[in-house]
N, C-alpha and C positions, 0 to 999 in steps of 0.2 A: 284609233285612226283606221282608215280603210287599209286593208292588207294587200295593196298593190305592190308589184315588184319594185325594188329600189331603182332600177334603171328607168322605170317609167315615171319616177317621181322626182327626178333630178332637174326638172324645169318647172317654171311657174305654170305653164300650160298643162303640165301633168298633174297638178294639184286638183283635188276634188273641189267642186263649186263652193262648199261651205268654208273651206280653208282660204280660197281666194276672196270670198266675201268678208271673212274675218279680217284679212289683211287690209283690204281697202277701207274698211270702217276705221280700223286703228290708225291707218295712214292719214286719213282725213282729219281725225282727231288730233294727231300729232302736228299736222300742218297748221291747224288753227291755234294750237298751243304755241308754236313758233311765232306765229303772227302776233299774238297777244304779248308774248314775253319780250320781244325785241323792241316794242314800240318806245320804251323809255329811252333807249340809246339813240333813237332817231331825233328825239325832241329835247335832249338834255340841255342844249344851248338855249332853247326857247324857255324852258322851265327855269333855268338859271337866271335868265333876265327877268322873268315875271316875279319870281320869289326873292330876288336879290341875293342869290347864293354865290359863293366862290366856286371855282371849277372843281376843287377837291370836295367841297361839301355837296355839290350837286352829284358828283360821282357816287356818293354813298346811297343815292336813290336807286342806282343799279344794284347795289349790294343788298337793298332791302328785301328783294324777293329771295335771295339766297339765305337770309337769316331764318326764314321759316321753312325752307325746303326740307331740312332734316326731319321736322315734325310731320310734314305731309308724306314723306317717304316712309316714315315709321308707322303712322296711324293708318293711312290708306293702303300701305303694303300689308299690314297685319289684317285689315279687313278683306283684302284680296285673297290672302291665304286662308281665311276662315269662310267667307261667303262666296268666293269666286272672283275671277279676274274681271268679268264684265261689269258687275255693279260698281266695283271700285273705280273702274275706268270712267263710267258715267259720272260718278260723284266728283272725280278729278276735273272733268271738263266743265261741270257747273261751277266749281270753285274758281278756276282761273278766268272763266268768262265773267262772272259777277265781279271779281276783283278788278279786272281790266276796265269794265264799265265804270266802276266807282272812281277809278283814277281820274276820269274826266271831270268829276265833281270836286276834286281836291281843292281846298282853300288855302293850304299852307304846306310847309315842308313835312310836318309830322303826319298830317292826314294822308298825304301822298305816300309817305313811308309805310303807313299802316296798310293802305290799299294794295301797294306793291307786295307786301308780305302775304296778303291773301292770294295774289297771283302765284306766288312761290309755293304755297300749300298745294294748289291745284296742279301746277307744273310738275312738282315732285311726284305726286301720285300718278300723273299721266305717264311719265317716263317709265316708272317701274311696272305699272299695271299693263300698259300697252305692249311693252317689250316682252313681258312674261306671257301675255295673252297670245301674241303672234308666235313666239317661240314654241309654246306648248300646243299650238294648233298646227304647226308645220312638222314635217319629217325631220328627224335629228340630223340627217346628212345635209339639210338645207338651212340650218339655223343661222349660219353666218349671213346668208343672203336674206333671211327673214329680218334680222336686225338691221343690216345694212340698207336694205330697201325701205324699211320702216323709217329709219332716221333720215333718209333723204327728204322726208316730208317737212322736217323742221326748217331747213334752209329755204325750201320752196315757200314756206310761210313767211320767212324773213324777206324774201324777194317780193312777195305780195305786199308786205307791210311797207317796203321801200317805195313801191309804185304808188300805193295809196298815200304815203307821206308826200310824195312829189305833187299829187293832185290836190290834197286837202289842206295841208299846213300853210302853203303860201297864200291860199285864198280864204281860209277860214281861221282856224285856231288849232293849237296842238291838242286841245281838249276833245275835238271831234274825232281825232284819231283813236282815242280810247273808247268812245261810245260804240264803235263797231265791235267791241269785245263781246257784246251780247249775242252776236250771230251764232257762235258755236253751240249755244244752248239748243237750237233747233236740231242739231245733230244727235243730241242725247235721246230725243224721242224715237229716232230711227234705230239707234243702238239698242234701246230698251226693248223694242218690239221684234227686231229682226235677227239678232245675232245669237248663235249657240254659245255655250260656255267652252272654255279651253278643254280639249279632250284629256290631256295629260293630268291636269288638275282634277278633273272629275274622276279619273281612274285611280289616282294615288291618294287623293285627299277626300274630295266629295263632302259628305256630311259628317266626317269624323271630327268632332269638336276638340278632341284631346291632343291632336298632333300639330295644330297650326300655331303660329306665333301669337295670335290673339288670345289663346288660352294662357299664354305666359304673361303678356303685357296687361291684360284686362281681368285677371283673376281677382276675386274679392279681396285677398290680402295684399295685392300689389297695386290695385287700382288707385288708391289715394296717394301712396308714396310716389308712384310714377307720375301722377298728375301734378303733384307739387314739384317734383324734379323738372318736369317739362316747363312749368311756369318759371322756375329759377333759371333754367337754360335760356328760355326765350328772352327774359329780361337782360341776362348777361350779354347775349348776342346783340340785342338792340343797342345797348350802351356801347358795346365794342365797335360796331359797324356804323353807328351814327357819330362816333368819335366824341362821346359824352361820358368817358370813363372817370373823370374827376381824379386822375392820378392812381386809380385802382386797376389800370389796364392789365398788368401781369396777373393779378389775383383773379380777375374775371375770366381771363383766358384759361387759367388753371381750372377754374370751376367748370367751364365749358368742356374742356378736354376730359376731366374726370366724369362728368355727366354722360358724355358720349360713350366712354368706356363702360360705365355702369349699364347703359342700355344694350351695348354690344354683348356683354356677358349674359344678360337675360335672354337676348334673342338667339345667340349662337351657341351658348353653353361652352363646351371645351374648344369650339371653333373660334372663339372670340379673337385670338391673336391673328387669325387669317382675315377676319372681318376688318380689324384695325389696319392690317397691311393693305387691304383693298382700298380703304378710305384714304390712306396716304398716297396711293397710286393715283386715285381720282383727283385728289387735292392738287398734286403736281400737274396733272393733265389740264385742269382748269387754269392753273397759273400760266401755262404756255398758250392756251387758246383764248381765254376770256379777256385779257387785256386788249387783244385785237378786236374781238367781237363787240366789246362794250365801248371802246374808245376810238375805234376807227372812224365813225362819223365825225366825232369831235376833232380828230386829227386832220381829216380832210377839209373840214370847214375852217378851223381855227389856224392851223399851221400852213396849209397849202392854199387856203382862200377859195376853195371850190364852192359853187352855188348849190342850192338845195337840189336842183335837177341833176347836176353832175354827181353829187353824192349819192343820189338815188340810183343812178346808172351804175356807179362803181359798186355799190352794195348788191345790185342785181347780179352783176357778173361774179362777185364773191359768193353769193348764195347759190348760183348755178354751179359753180365749181364745187362747193360743199356737197350739193345734191348728187352731182355726177360722181364725186369721189366716194360717197357713201355706198352707192350702187356697185361701183368697181371694187370697193373694199369687201363687200359681201361676197362677190364672185371669187375674188382672190383668197378670201378666208376659207371658203369651202374647198378650194383647190390646193392652197399651200399650207393651210392650218391657220388658226386664229392668230397666234402669237407671231409667227413668221411674217404674215401679211401686215400685221400692225407695226412691227418694228421697221419693215421695209418702207412703209408709207411715211413714218416719222422721219427717217433719215433722208428720204427724197425731198421732204418738205423744207429741209434746211437750205436747199439750193435756191429757194425762192423768198425766204423770210427777209434776208438782209437787202436784196435788190428792191423789194417793195418799198421799204422805208428809206432807201437811199435815193429814190427817184424824185427829182425836183418837180415843182408844179408845172403844168402845161403839157406833160406827156400822157395825155388822157388815154389813148388807145393802149399804150404799153402798160399803163396802170391796170386797165381792165384785164389784160392777158396775165399779168403777174398775180393779180388777186385771184383770178380763176384757178391758176395752177397751185398757188399757195394753199388756198382753202380746200382744193380737191385732195391734196395730200395730207395737210396737217389736220384739218377739221373733218374731212371726208373719212379718213381712216378711223375716226371715233365711232363710225357706224358699227364697228366690231365690239365696242365697249360693253354693251349689254350682254352679248354672248360670252365675252371674257369674264365678266363679273358673275353672270348667272351660273357658269360652270363651277363656281366655288361654293354653291349652295344646293342642297337637295330640294326637291319640288315642294315639300311641306313648308319651307320657309324662304322659298326663292323670291317671292314678290317683296316681302319685308326685308330680306337680306339684301337684295339688289337695290330696292328703293332707299333703305336707310344708309347703307354704305356709300352708294353713289351720291346721295344728297348731302351727307355729312362732308364727303370729299368735295362736293360742289361749293362748299364755303370758300374754296380757292377762287371761285368766281366772284365772291364778295370781296376778297382781298385784292383781286387782280386790278380793278379800276383804281383803287386807292394806291396800290403799289405802283401802278403805271404813272399816275400823276405825281406821286412823291418822287419817284426816280427821275421823272422828267424835270422836276424843279431842281434836282441836284446836278444833273448833267446837261441841262440847258436845251432839251428837246424831247417832245413826246414821241416822235418817230424813232429816235435812238433808244428810248426806254422800252418801247414796245418790241423792237427787234432783239434787244438784250434779253428781256424776259422770255420771249417766245423761243429764241435759239437755245438758251441755257436749259430751260425746263423740258424742252423736247428731248434733249439728250438724256436727261434724268429719267423720264418716263420710258424711253426706249430701252434703257438698261434694266429698269425694274421688270418690264414685261419680257424682254429678251432673256433675262436670267431666270424668269419664272419664280420670282422671290416669294409671293404669297403662298403658292402651292408647295414650294420647297420648305417653307416654314411649317406648314401644316404636316407634311410628311416627317419632318425632323422631330416634331413634337408628338409623332405617332397618334395623330388625331383620327379616331374612328368615325368615318363619314362616308355616305354614299354619294357625295357631291362628285360630279365627273372629274373635275380637276384634281381631286385628291385620291381617286380610285383607279384612274387609268394610267397605263405606262407613260413615260415621258414623251415618247414619239406620238402616241395617240392623243395625249392631253393637249397637244398644240392645236388640234382641230376643235 
């Protein structure tokens, strides 16, 4: 990186042109990622009617993309550690674009489930590679802002999707919404020609084949066993989240957990307990956030009776709150420290969760305000999550470590819509179920991060690692 004084580099304007260019390219890719990924939640009721599905069965289509995310995070992250952040980021964009377009051609439940799984592969890779690309292109003292500003693109993509939904679906069909998924492929041509590689990766890894995660996962003696294990894991997860376990649910869950632990041991070596702790943290984070993200449109349409246009407007305000909160989280993270800012945002969000779902139909403007505030604090603060996770891994395995641990934890997002609808059936209301899940799990995540449990575990086990969270003193590690 350019050797300018720290004081001159503590603002976006102070960054060299190459770093700003890298950020905008990754930001645009993540915006289109958010656009493609959220489409299924907007048209769940239409798909339910077309394919003759129950509400709970239709909700598993949201889970489909999460079933494959662990594999995308693992493979594309390993490729990013070996060949560079930029080519893996391009491959991720192509994957989620093609998968989204294919969803428009789905002819039944299982074809749509498969195409959504392809979207999940790409999204997983995009999250890990874009986050590491931007972090490793920016000065270390600005990396909370790097990830916070980057993740603000995702909700902007959801806002764009909500607006397109209001224009297309009432006039055409839900299928046309997915055809737009091909648009991001044009971005890859620009990325391929115009962007430099992340400087920190070039400096610390570069062409060294022996230090990256790909040398572990794809070595000749491990290639076949890992491929077979990946196939077994994929089958187990599809059966679990499509609710086709045939009475073998507990056994399939045990197989999935052991498979993830096996991959974690290969990737992280002695650090595998820290990686598992990060997975559990992310799993809980998705359980508090994704019931709202995945089922909010259904709740607004089915329980409160809002029209497609009203739902689109409500989701627009929610997305804007998410984006604003991500940017604010980045600035607070650089000022207060990653963990302090994260915990503060989570506890403030509790002030808005229950009022949102206690609000009766008809209070449209107040709903907009509450959704904006809730998403700004609860979802927006997750803009710090890539920085928080990335600090637990050294550069040589950061992309795969972040991508794999985050996307295994993201299976909480697959559980979330199923849990939300199941709890709603038991207590008689989707709004109450969403409030209970969000409120309870928010407190759990705040405690895990506030008490610094993953890093404490690593230090207690005396793990030798140059990962920032495990090598810096307690006070410094918060940043």
